[in-house]
C-alpha positions in Angstrom: 75.4 -139.8 -172.6 76.7 -142.0 -175.4 77.6 -145.7 -175.5 81.3 -144.9 -174.8 80.4 -142.9 -171.7 78.1 -145.7 -170.5 80.8 -148.3 -171.0 83.3 -146.1 -169.3 81.0 -145.6 -166.3 81.0 -149.4 -165.8 84.7 -149.2 -164.8 84.1 -146.0 -162.8 85.3 -143.5 -165.4 83.4 -140.3 -165.4 83.4 -137.8 -168.3 84.8 -134.3 -167.6 85.5 -131.2 -169.7 88.5 -128.9 -169.3 87.3 -125.3 -168.6 90.4 -123.8 -170.2 90.7 -125.7 -173.5 87.2 -127.3 -173.6 88.8 -130.7 -174.2 86.7 -133.7 -173.0 88.3 -136.6 -171.1 87.5 -139.4 -168.7 88.8 -139.8 -165.2 88.4 -142.4 -162.4 85.9 -141.4 -159.7 85.8 -142.6 -156.1 83.1 -145.2 -155.5 81.2 -143.1 -153.0 80.8 -140.3 -155.5 79.2 -142.4 -158.2 75.4 -141.9 -158.3 74.7 -145.6 -159.1 77.0 -146.6 -156.3 75.2 -144.3 -153.8 71.9 -145.9 -154.9 73.3 -149.4 -154.5 74.6 -148.5 -151.0 71.2 -147.0 -150.0 69.4 -150.1 -151.3 71.9 -152.4 -149.4 71.4 -150.4 -146.2 67.6 -150.7 -146.6 67.9 -154.5 -147.2 70.1 -154.9 -144.2 67.6 -153.1 -141.9 64.8 -155.1 -143.5 66.7 -158.4 -142.7 67.3 -157.2 -139.2 63.6 -156.4 -138.7 62.6 -159.8 -140.1 65.0 -161.5 -137.8 63.6 -159.6 -134.8 60.0 -160.5 -135.8 61.1 -164.2 -136.2 62.7 -164.2 -132.7 59.7 -162.5 -131.2 57.4 -165.0 -132.9 59.4 -168.0 -131.5 59.3 -166.5 -128.0 55.5 -165.9 -128.2 54.9 -169.4 -129.5 57.0 -170.8 -126.5 55.0 -168.7 -124.0 51.7 -169.9 -125.5 52.9 -173.5 -125.6 53.9 -173.5 -121.9 50.8 -171.7 -120.9 48.6 -174.3 -122.6 50.7 -177.2 -121.2 50.2 -175.9 -117.6 46.5 -175.5 -118.1 46.2 -179.0 -119.5 48.3 -180.4 -116.6 46.5 -178.6 -113.8 43.0 -179.2 -115.3 43.2 -183.0 -115.6 
C-alpha cells in the first residue's frame, strides 16, 4: 500500500482492480466495510460497556456505603 492509497483511505476510498482490463482505480466504500472503521466501532462498543460497568460499580458502591452508614448509625444510637 503506497502513500497515495493511504491518503485515499483517509477519505474512505479503497483501491480496486478491474478483472477485465486490469486497470486500477479507487472507489468509495461504505463505512461499515472499512477494516479500520470496524476496529473503531468494536473499540467504541467495548468502551461503552466498560463505562456502563464502571457506572454500575459506582452505584453499587454508593448503595453499600449508605447501608453501612445507616447500620453504624443505628448501632451508635441504640448502644448509647
